[in-house]
N, C-alpha and C positions, 0 to 999 in steps of 0.2 A: 227684508229681501222678500222678491214676486219668484212664485212657481205655477209653471204648470204642468199636471201628470195626467200621463194618458197609460191605461190600461192597455195594454200590447200583448197579440202575443210572441211579435217580435222590433224586432226596434235594428238598428243598423247605423253607423255614419260610415259615410265615404270621405273621403277627400283627393281633391287632384285623382279622383275616379280609382283611389285605391280604400279598401276595404282597414277604417281603423279602430274602428269598435261594433260589436252587433252581442245582442242578446237574445235570449230565447223571450218565453213568459215573463213579464213583471211588468216593471214602469219603466216608461219614457219619462224623466224631469226635464225638463225648461227650467234655465235660473237665471234670475237675474239680479244682481248685485245693487244697493242704493244708495244717495250718498246717507251717511248714518249709521248704518248695517255696520257690523263689526261681529269679529269670531265668535261672541252671546250667542246674533243675529242667525250665524249660519248653521251655531249646532242647534239654538232650537227648534230652526228649521228642517232637520233633517230628523229630530227626535220627532218631533211631532209627520215628518212623512212613513217613517220604520215603526207607525203605531199607526195610521192610518187603516182604517179594516176597508178597503175597497176587495178582494179577492173573495170567488165563492166559494161557498163553506157546501158538506154533502148536501146538503137544503135547496143548495140553488143562489141563499142569500149573501151580501154583501158582507161578510163578520169574518175577515178572518188579514190579516195583514200580509204583511210585503215577506217579513222573514218567518212567518209560521207555513208559507206556503212554497220555501224557498225559489225565490223569484227572483232573478234579478233587477239592478234599473241602471237604465245607463242615463250619465247625468251632461248636456249641454248646455253649454255656455247660451244663454237667449237675452242680450241687450235690447231688443226689440218689445221685450215685455214692459222697459219702462217708456214706450212709445206715448208722446201727446201730441194728441189731434185735436184738441180743443181746437185752432186757430187754421185758417185753412184747408188746404189737401195735400200737402206731405209735411209727414210724421215730425218729432223731433222728439230726440234724445237726451237731452243737455239732463233730461232725470236720470239717466241712470250713473253708479258710480263709475269715478272715472280707473280707465285701466287695468292702471298697473293696483287698483285696491281692488277693480271688482274681478280681477285675475287668481288676489290673494284668494278670497271670499270663493269664488267657487271652490279654488283644489281646497280650499280647508272643510268646505259641506261636503264637497264631494268623499273626502278623508275621513269627516268623523262619521256620515252616514255610514259608509265600510266597516267603521267599528263598531258599530251599532247589527253588523253577523249580516249586511248586507251587502251580495258579491252585485261588484257593478264594475263596470267602464265608463269611459268619459270621452268625450268627444273631444277636437284639441279649441281651447281658447283663440281666439280672432282668425281661426282661419275659415273662407268659405267654403260649410258644407254642405256635402247631402244627405240629408236626413231620412229615412225611409222606415214606414213603421205601418203594423196593421194591429188596430185601435181594437181594444177586445171592448164590448161594448155593447157602440161603446162608450168605455167612461173618463172621460174629460174634469179633472178639477184643481180649480186657479187659489192659489195660495197666496195670500201677499202679509207680510208677518206685522206692517205695521198699522195693524185691524180687527187683528188677533185671532 
């Protein structure tokens, strides 16, 4: 799986002009299932994210994980993280998992992250979403489970 994490002061998702999810301080997590991913991959990614020390401690150092800060996560499915730009000028997305598998893994990832003590909200799989955020730092981290 691939994930792009952005530390935020707030983030939200609107669909058709209606707010469907929003958080205050925490992480916006854009996630993409790839072929070969399974439930174990989704769980491992959730565990990794729950333990990453991306938040400031009292000394101002990135030393706290999201559960330690009582922050929340907004998890949004983002198949374009699988973009292949190696040929031509139009990205290809055939490297993403098929939609039925991708949706199941996206939901499993979110459910497992929540079970690790991270309050969360989600976007709507397959919807045309408007995602807004204020990046805090800015801190943006790329994770790719196939390379550790």
